[in-house]
N, C-alpha and C positions, 0 to 999 in steps of 0.2 A: 539415093544411096547415102547412108549416114557417114559420119567422119570415121576413118579407119581406126582400129585399135592401136595402142602403142606398139604391141608386138608385131602387127602387120606392117606398120611404118618402119620399124627397126629392121625387119627381114628384107624389105625392099631397098634399104640404103646400100650405097656402094662404098665399101670400106677401101681405104688405101693401104698398101703395105706399111707395117709399123716402122720399117726403116725410113720410109718417106716422112711419116709423122714425126719420128725422132729427129730427122734432118731439119725439119721446120724449127725445132727447138735448139738446134746446135749440138745435138747429141750424136756422136759417132756410133755406127752399127756395132762396134766392138763392145759397147757398154750395154747392149740389149741381150737378154736371155729369153729366147722365144718359149712360150707355153702354148703349143699348138699353132694354129694359123692366125689367130686374131687377138692374142694376148702376149705380153712380154713383161718380164721383170727388168728394172733398170738397176744396173750395178751402182753401188754407192761410190765407186770410183768416178762416176760422172760428176759428182759434186765438185771435186778438185779441178776436173777438166773444164768446168764452166765458169770458174771463179773470175777469170779475166774479162768475161762478157759484162755488158752493162746490166745494172740492176733494174728489174721491172718495177712498175708501180704495183702496190700490194693492196688488193681490194677484198673485203670480207662481205659475204652476202648473209644477211640475217632476216628477221621478219618481225611483224607485230605478233601479239599473242594469237596463235592459230586456233581454228576450230579443230575438232577431232579428225576432219578430213585432210588437214594440212592445206597450205596456201600456195603450193607450187614453188617452194624455195629452190629445190634442186633444178627444176625446170627453168627457173629464172636464171640461175647460175649458168646453166648450159646455154640458154638463149643469149645471155650477155656475152659469154665467151665467143659464141659464133658471130654475134653482131660486130665485135671488134674488127673482124676481117672485112665486114661490109663498109667500115669507115676508114679502112686503110691501116689498121693496127694489128699487131700480132699478140695473141693471147694464149696463155696456157691455163687450163682449169685444174683445180686440185680439189678432189672430193673424198668423202668418207665412203667406205664400202658398206652396202646394205647388210643388215643382220637378217638371217633367215628366220629369226623369231617373228618380226613384223611381216616378212614376206609370206610366211605361211599362216600368219595371224590375220591382220586386217588389211595391210597395204597391198599385198599381192605383187609388190615390186617397187623399186625406188631408184630408177635409173633416169629420172627426168620424165618428160612426157611429150606426146605429140611429135612435132618436128624439132623439138629441143631435148634430145635425149642422147644417152651414151650407148654405144654399141660395142660388142654384142650384148643385147639386153638380157638374154637368158643366162649367160655366163656371169654377168655382173651380179645378178640377183641370186645365183645358185653356186656357191662355193668359190667362184672365181679361181684364184690360184692356190686356194687352201690356207690362206693366212689365218682365218678365224679358227680353223681346225688346229693349226699350230699353236695359237694362243690358248685354246682349250686344253690341248695336250700338255703344254708347258705348265699351265696353271695347276692342272690336276695331278701332274707328276709331283709338284711340290706338296699338294694336299696328301698324296700317298706317302711322301717322305715324312710329313708331320705325324701321321698316324703310325707309320712304321717305327718312328723314333719312340713314340709312347709305348708301343708293343715291345720294343727291344730293351726297355728299362728306363727310358726317359732321363738320360744322362744330363741334359740341359735343364732339368727341373721345370719343364713347361707346366704351367698351371692349367689343368684340364678344363677349368671353368673360365679361362681367359685366353682361349685360342681364337684368334680373329680371322684366320685364313679359312675360307669356305671352299666350295667347289663351283664349277661353272659348266654351262652347256649352251649352245646357240639355238635353243628351242624355247618357246613360251610354255612353261609348265608350272602352274601355281602349286601343285601338290609337292613340289620339291623345295619349297621355300624354307621349311623347317623339318629336320629329320633327326632321328636317333640312329646312329651307326654303331657297328661293332657287335650287333646282336648275334647270338649263336654260341659257339664254343669259345674257349679261351684263345684258341688259335685264329679266331675270326676278328681279332683286334680288340681295342679298348672301347668300351661303351661310352659314348658321349653325344652331346647334341651339336648339330651343325646344320648346314643347308646349302642350297645352290643359288647362285646369281646367274643372270644371263651373261654370255661371254663378253658382250660389249661393255659390261660393267666391271670386268676383270681388271685388276691392277696391271696385269701383264699387257692388256690392250692399251691401257694408259701409257705404259712405258714404251710400247711400240710407237705410239703417237708422239711422245715427247723426247725420245732419245735422238741424239744428233749423229750417232754412228753405231757400228756394231760394238765397239769398245765401251761406249757410253751405256748402251743397253745392258751389257754384261755387268757393269758397275751398279747400275740401278737395280738389277735383279739381286745383287748381293745385299742391297740395303732393305729389301722387302722384310717387313716385320710380320711374322706369322702368329705371334702371340707374346705372352709375357710370362716370366718365371714367377715363382712364389714370392719373390722380393719386389715384383713389379717392374723388372728390367726387361727390355725388349729382347726377343729371340729372333734372329734373322735367317733368311734363306742361306746365307753364306755359312752360318754356324751349323746348319743342317746339311751342308755340302750339296745343296740342290741348285745353286745359281748357275754353275757351269753347264749342267745338263739342260737346264731351261734355255740357256743361250744357244746351245747346239741345236735344239729343236727349232728355235726361232731364226736360224742362220739364213734361210731363204725368205722368211716372212718379213724381215727387216728391209728387204728391197722393195721399193714402190712398184706398183703395177701401171703399165702404160696401155691406155685404150684411146678411143677417139669418139667424137660426136658424129651425128648423121652428116654434118657438113665438114667433117675431117679436121676439126679443131682438136689439138692434143689434150688428153685428159689423164692426169695422174690420180689413181685411186689407191688409197692406203689408210688403214686404221678404221676404227669403228664409229658407229653413230651414238644416239641417245644423249643429247645435251641436257636431258632432265635428270637422269640417274648416273651419268658418266661425264667424262671430259667433253665428248661431243664434237671433236674437231679432227680433221685429217692430220697426217703426220708432218713433223718438222723436216724429216729427211726429204719427203716429197716436195715441201716448199723450198728447201735449200737447192733442189734441182730446178724447180719451176721459177724461182726468183731471178734466174739468169737465162731463161729460155724464151724470152719475148719481151714485148713492151708492157704487158699487164699480166699479173698472176692473180687469178680470181678464185678464191676459196669460199667455203661454205661452213657456217657454224650452226649447230643444232637448235631447232625451235626458235623462240623469240629472242630479242636482244637482251632480255633479262636473264636468259639461260646460256645458250652456246656462245653468244657474242661476248657476254661478260667474262666467260671462261677463256675465250679466245684472247681477249685483251689482257687479262690478269694472270692467266696461267701459261697459255701457249706463247704469247709474245715475250713474257718474262724468260721462258726457257730458250726460245729461239734467237732472241735479240733482233728479230725483224720488226719493223714499224709499219703499221697499216697507214695507207694514204687516204682511204675512203671506205665507207660502209654503205651497202645497199640494204634498205628495209623493204621487204616485200609486203605489200598490203593488198587486200581484196575487198570488194564490196560486201561479199557475204560475211566475211569475218567482222568487219566494222558494224554491219547490221546486227550480227550476233552479240557484239559487245553492248548494244543498246539494251540488252536484257529482255527483248521481246520475243526472241526466237530460240528454239532449242535444236541444235544440229547434232545428229547421231550418226556415227560411222556405220555404213552399211544400209542406211535408210535414205529415202529420197529427201531432198531439201524441202522445207515447208513452202507451200505454194505462195503464201503471202510474201515470203522473203524475196521471191523472184520478181515481184511487182516493182515498178519504178517508185522509189521513195527516198529521195536524198535526205529527208529529215531524219530517217533512221540511221543513215550513214553518219550524219552530224551527231546524233545521239550517242553513237559508239566511238566518237572521235578521240575521246580521252586516252584510249589505249595507244593510238598512233602517236599522239603528242608525247605521251610518256616514254614510248620507245625511242622516239627521236631524241628526247632529253637523255636517255640512257646511253645512246651513242655519243652525244655531244659531251657527256660527263667525262669521257675519256679523251676529249680533244680531237675527235675524228669527225670529218665532214660527212653528213648523211645525205643519201639520195633515196627518195621513195620511189619504188617501182610498183606501179599499179598493175597488177597481174590481171589483165582483162579476160572476162568470160563472156560467151555469147549472150548470156542472160542479163548482163549489165546494161546500164543506161548511161548516156552521155552526161546527164545531169548529176548522176552519182559519182562519176569520175571527176567532174568539175568540183564537186563538194570535197572530195579527197584532196584534190590539187590545192584548193584554198586553205584547207586545214594544214596540210604539210608545209606550204609556203609560209603560212602564218607562224609556223613553229620553227622556221629557219632552215628548211630543207629544200633541195632541188627535187623536181618531180618529173616522171615520165610515165606515160601509158604504154604498156607492152602487149603485143599479140604474138609472142614467140611460140606459144603452144601450137597455134595454127599456121604461123608464117615463118617459123624458124628464126634465124639470125636477123633477117630483114625486118621482123616484127619487134626487134629490140634496139634498133639503131638510135632512137631518141634517148633510150636509157644509156647506151654506150657513150653518146656525146656528153650526157650529163655527168657520167662517171669520170670521163676525161677531164672535164672542167673541175670537178670536185677534187681530183688528184692533184690539181695545180694550186689548190688553196694552200695557205701557209699551214704547215703541220705543227700541231701542239699536242701530239699524243702523250698521254701520261697514264700511269696505273691508278687505280681507284684507292689503293691503300699501300703504305710502305711495308717492307718486310719486317720492320722492327715492331709493328703494332702487335698486340696480343691476339690470340686466336679469337677471343670474344669480340675484340674491337673490330677485327676484320669481318666477322660474321655480321655484326651489327651495322657496319658501314655498308655492306651489300644490301642488307635488309631495309635500312632506312633510305638510302640513296637510290637504289635500283628498284626495289619492290614497293617502296612507299609505306613501309611498316612503321608503326609507332614504337614498337619494342620487340624484343626477342625473349622468349621464355624457353628454359631448358629443363628437361627432365633430370631427376637425380642421377640417372645413368649417364646422360650427356655431360653433366657437370663433372662427374667422376672421371669420365674419359678425357675431357679437356684438361683437367688437372694432371692426369697421368701423362698426356702428350707434352704438356708444358714442362713437367718435371724431367722428362726424358730428352728435352732439347729440340722438340719439333715445332716450337711456336713460331719460327720465322717462315714456315711454309705458307703458300697461298691457300685459298679456300675454294673447294669445288662443291657447291651446294646441290643436293638432290632434293628436288621439289616438283610439284605439278607443273607441267608445261602449258596447262589450259587456263592459267591465270597468272598475272604478274605477282600476285600474292602467293601464299602457301595453301590457299583454299581454292580448289577447282571451281567452286560455285560462284566466286566473285568475278564479275565481268568488268570491262573497262579498265580504269586505273584506280583501284581502291586505295584509300589512305586510312591511317589510324588503326590498322589491323595489327594483329600479333603474329609473328612467325614462331611456330612451335618446333623446336629442335628435339626430336625423339631420341636419336643416338648420334654418335660421331665416330667415324672410322678414320684411320690414318693410313694413307697410301705413301709410305716413306720412300719406296723405290721410285714411284712415279713423281713424287715431290709435291703432294698436296694433302690437306686435311679435308675430310669428306662428311659434312653434317647432313643427316637425313631428316627431312622435315615432314611433319604430319603423317599421313598414312601411305607415303611413297613406298613402293616395293621395288627391290632390285632384281626380281624375277617376275616378269609379266605373266599373265594367264591368257589362254585362248578365249575368244568371244563365242557367242551363240552360234554364229555361222562363220567359222574361220576359213580363210582362203585355202587352207590345206585340204578342205573338202572338195574343191573344184579344180585344183592344179593336177594335171594329168597329161598323158599322151593322147593324141587323137588317132584316127585310123591310119594316118600317114606317118605316124611316129614323131609328129611335131608336138612340142610342149604347148599346152593351152592352160588358161587360167591366170597367167601373169598379166598384170595391168600396169 
């Protein structure tokens, strides 16, 4: 009999009452707002109630540059959180909520895997407590108010060709990337060009992740820039009288969600994914609760260390004031072999047969990516721990090759089998993380606030991506000048680029150097508090593949959900 599916494992797990899970964290039941039997919101009042408790060690889980299949970063985060209990430590896990775009696209689920996953698996992947829908509604309400303002006479003199606020939805749909709206009669609105992004890329989602209170969220909404007037001055959500209604829509969404793992470790789930086209980190309010709820707070950043972890360090930690104590880099044999350039891995297709054969030389050939991502963590003064996420098709010689490479680059290393063995399979990783957290902390940001926007972009490109230079389109240059003229130059940078390479070119494997980062356009998320360069052919609205997961997700004859993985 084969290994059970994630869904089968999740359904057989024994969940504890969430009041018990909260009690482990020091959270009184009065701060829980139940959503059915297996979910709860945590009141933000819990933040003040926990302040007198000791502060946990703060650990971020990131990865080497992944294959299109992903390398088990969420699974490792969950496994590490569970493993802490096995070595006598208390951990809280802080995760992002899966987007239904990938769930119905390629992934089919993003709750961890095997015996290291979050339950209830179906609810986590499908709607949860409706936070994404609230983000979508709040964002699109402002979109409607922009167009209504144009229709009602445009008192603020919005330049119809310089409106930057688009629309969003939590479904992959390439046909909505670029649209003409307002077609029909005069009463159907003003004709103009716009488009849709996926909800996870919404500035409202970024604000949800970066706000430290309901009041801070409301202030950030007021600063959202929807476009510019004919004189080039920003027009805000507050000027359109939209920020208050947006905050009301988001009143429940600002409260983090409490779940648990298969082994009953507390999990805070809040804010959205996509470290390639968005901020890609869980919420600050979730971390402000988790940082006082145990010995270790373990969070996750999107994709590789060049993506979500860089944004974690330079955007999230800037906003939260929390300082990371260690970073876990998830590495796999298959990803390092892929970085050798000899193999092509395609989501939805079987792995190449030769890739599964014992070949430590191929691991060594792809080692540059691991070494560079270790450097990227250390560039911020954080101690790295490499987690070798073991698969049954791996070979001991290949794990030993990774160990030598990582130790040679100055990182601690542990082999993990948490997918098959749960927390017990990640105890070596947990011990290594405990050691790393005791290292002298020298955390620092990559660039100062006072640097120019181009200096910040170029610092990230040359230091983290290994680029030789950055080139900007005429549009990007114009946008950067406009943002600088309007006083936005002190904001940090949130680069949108491919997650499949450290560079901006998805075809470049390993740790390429000497390449050029091409900035196509630059957006400004003033409410969230960052400037958003878009590089190469990145799209902020994904499309569905040839065989999307949506084609197989369904109910079976017993009314149970099938197709999630």
